[in-house]
N, C-alpha and C positions, 0 to 999 in steps of 0.2 A: 435656630441654633440653640443648643443647650449649654447653660452656663453653671459652673460651680466655681471653685477657686483653684489657682489664680485665674483671673479673667484677662483674656488677650483679644477682645473683640473690637467693636467699632471705636473710632477715635471720639474722644469726649467732645461734647458740645456745651455751649452755654444755654442750657435749657431754661426757658423763661416761664414755663407753666407746666403744671402736673394735674391730671385728673385721675382719681382712683375709683374703680368700679368693683363691686363684689358683695361679699357677705360679712359675717362677724370677723373673719380673719383680717379683712381690710379695714373694717370699722375700728379695730384696735383691741378687741377682747383677747386676753384679759390683762392688758398692760394698764393697770389702774393708776390714776393720778391721786394725790392726797385728797382732792375734793370728790372722789368717787366716779369721775368721768374717765373715759378711756383715751389713751394716746395711740400707741401702736406704730407699726413700721412705716405706714404711709405718712403719718404726721411727722415722724422722725426724719424721713427722707425729704419731705417738703421743707422742713426747717434747715436742713443741710444745703439743699439746693438754693434756698432763699439767701443763705449766707454768702453765696458766691455770685448771685445774680440780682442786681438792683431791680426793683419792680416786679419781682417774682409773684406769680399768681397760683392759687391752689384751690381745688374743689374735691372733697371726698363725698361720694354719693352712696357708699356702701351701707348696707343695713343687715344687721344680724338675722340669721335664720332664713335668708332668702335662698330659694332654689334657682337653678339656672334660668328657667322660664321667666320667673319674676324679675331677675336681674336684666334679662333682655327687654322685657316689656316696660319696666319702670325706670331703668337707669341708662341704658345704652343710647337712647335718643337724646336725652339731655346732655349726656357726656359728649356725644359726637358734635352737638351744636356749639360746644365751647371752643372747638378747634385748638386743642392743647398741643404743646410740643410733645409731651409724653402722656400716654394713657396706660394705666395698669389694669388688667382684667384678670380676676381670679374667681372662678365659680365652678360649680358642678360637683364638688366633693360632698356637699350636703345631700345631693341627690343619690350618689352612688353608695352612701353609707346607710341609706334607708333599706329596710327589709325587702321592699319591692321597688324595682327601678328598671325603667326602659333605658338602658345605657345608650342605645342607638339614638333615641330621642334626645337624650342629654347632649350627645355629641353634635347632633344637628342644630340644637339651639345655641350651643357654644360657637359653632361655625357661623351662625347668623350674626352673633355678636361681633366676631372678628371681622366679618365682611363689612360691617357697618362702621366699626371703630378704626380699622387700619387706614382707610383713606382720609380720616379726619385728623390725623396727627402725624408728627414727624417720626415718632418711635412708639410702637405698641410693645408692651411688655406682658408676657404670659408667664405662668408659673406651674411647676409641678408642686402641688401643695404638700406641706410637711405633714407627717403623721406620727403620733406618739407610739412607741413600740408597745405591743400588747396583742391580745387575741383578736380584738376587733379589726385592727389593721391587717392582721394575717387573714382573717376570714374574708375581707372584702378586697384583698390584694388583686385578684384577677380583674375586677371592675375598675379599680384604680389604675392599673397598668393599661387597660384599654383606653380610659379617659386620657391618661398622660401621653399615650401614643398618638392620639388624635391632636393633642396640644402641639406635639412636635411637628406633625404634618401641617397643621394650620400655620405654624410659625414659618415653616419652609416656604409655603405658598404665598404668604403675605408679608414677608420681611420682618417678622416680629422676633424679639429676643425671648428665649425661654430661660428662666432661672430655676435650676433643678434643686429645689429645697428637699424634695422627697429623697433624693439620692445622697443627701448629706447626713451621715450617721448621727452627727451631734444633734440634729434637730429631731431625732427620735428619742433622745435622752429624756426620761421623765422629769429630770430636774429643770428642763426648760419649758415645762408645761404648768399651767395653773391647776388649782385644786379641782376644777371641774373636769380635768383630764381630756378636755376638748380644745382648749385655746392655749396659745403660747403665753408665757409670762413676760415680764419686762425684758429680761435678758434674751429670750427667744425672739421677741420683736426687734430688739436692737440688732441682732445678728441678721435678721431678714433685711432690715434697712440697709445694712452694709452690703449684703449680697446684691440687692437691686442697684445700689450705688455703683458697684463694680460692673454690673451688667450694662450700665449706661456708659461705660468707658471711662469712668472717673477713677482717679488714683486711689488704690486700696489704702485704707487706714488701719486695717487689722485683718487677720486671717480668720474670717468668720466661720469656716467649717472646722476650726481647731477643736479637738475633743476637750471635754471638761476633765479636770483632775479625777483620778480614781476616788471612788467613795465607798465607804463601808456600808454594805446592804443593811437596811433596817431589820430589826429582829421581828419575829413572827407577830407578836402582839401589837407592835407599832404599825405593821402593815394592815392588820385587821381593824385597828382603830381608825386608820385613814380610810379604809373601805366603808366603815359605818358612817363616817362624816360625809364621804362622797355620796352615799346612798341617800342620806337625809337631806343634804343641801342641794344636790344636783340631780340625782337619778329620779327620785320620786316626783319632784316638780316637772321634770321632762316627761315622765309617764303621764302625769296629769294633763299636760298640754296636748300630748298625742291623743289621749282618750277623748278630749273635748274639742279636737280639731283646731287648737290654737297654736300660734307660733310665737317665739320670743320677739319677732320683728313686727308683730301686728300693731298697727297704729303708729309706726315709726317711719320717718323719712331720713334720708341721708343728712349728715351734718351741714351740708351746703346746698340744700334743696329747698325751694319754696313750695310747700305742700299745696297751697291754693292754685298755683299756676303750673305745677309739675315741671318746673324749670330749675336748673342749677345756677348757682352764682359763684363768683370768684371771691376769695379772701386774700389779703396781702398784708405783710407787716406794715405797721404805721411808719410813715416817712420820718427818718431820723431817729427811730426807736430801735431798741435791741430786738433781735429776731424773736426771742422769747417763745412762749407757748402758742401754738396755732389757734387755740380757742380764744386768744386775745387779739388776733389779727382783725383788721377792719374789712368790711365789705366794700367792694369797689363802687357801690352807689353812694358812698360817703357815710353810711351808717357806721357807728363805732360801738365798741363793747364786745362782749363775748358772742361767739357764734355757736350756740348750744345745739348738740345733735337733736334732731327731731322737732326743733322749733321752727315754725314757718316764719318767713321774713320776706322782704322785698327781693325780687329777682333782677339780676342784671345779666342773664344768660347771653342773649344775643348771639351773633354768629362768630364772635371771637375775632382774632386777627387773621386776615387773609394772607396766605403765603403762596408764592408761585408754585404750581405743580401740586397743590393740595386741594382736593375736593372733599366736600362733606355731604352726607345725606341730609335730607330734611329732618327740619326739625320734626321641724328642721333638724335642727341639729340633733345628732345622736350621741348620747354619752358613751364614753369609752371605758371599757372594763380595765381593772388593774391587772398587772401581771401577777401570777401566783408567787 
């Protein structure tokens, strides 16, 4: 089923755990905290779910720059092993925005991920990824529509919920995107968190697709200055990575993944403490302190909590041009 607003889908549950799988969008770029780390819609959603469910557990396995094949090979197995109540899966857009892409292969790998994740959780959440309005989105629209059509088909076959972010005009507004023109800013991520919250059957707290107030378009020289900053800070480094075969995700693991073991671990708010920032949550093996993205640590993956009727399987990015 495809969800925008208002949502009138499944009855809300007391979800006790969340696993997030994907690329930079789910990692949280570019919702920057004051310390330079990323927060993002998945962390925001986890904090809101934790506030209503004592003992809530969370794991974010997403890594920037990952293609769908890498997501399947590196994240899906550890995610399924956790046996979460909710799993979110967003991937494939990095693939279809590349100059050369086998869209059929992308759809096949996405299907593989869904077939492995859906039986491992109570509710699988898929998304039609948002896209900033501009010539790049227009150029690759046929590929995107083919990918999103397959997302809808997979959801219908596997009982997943689809959150239609691409179909929400407000998420195409450049004011909800960071300076790199590829990732949402803090307000964009906040709206996505609300969209997923509602898709899970939870009471709406705001009208997330509501349009932004009208704005005066910037004058010509301001647009050109922004274009130059974009080229210097984001476009040229991206070209350099492509020419040298590097990715922004090279050498990184998900925020809650033990690199040595290739297993994911849960984090949870400290007992009796305020929910606070997810990076301050404790690992369930008893370790305390921040859980920094990409830092290896002890794993407590295990099989998760067994629930009746749930079976589990065994254990980049392209810069976007500005609008003229």
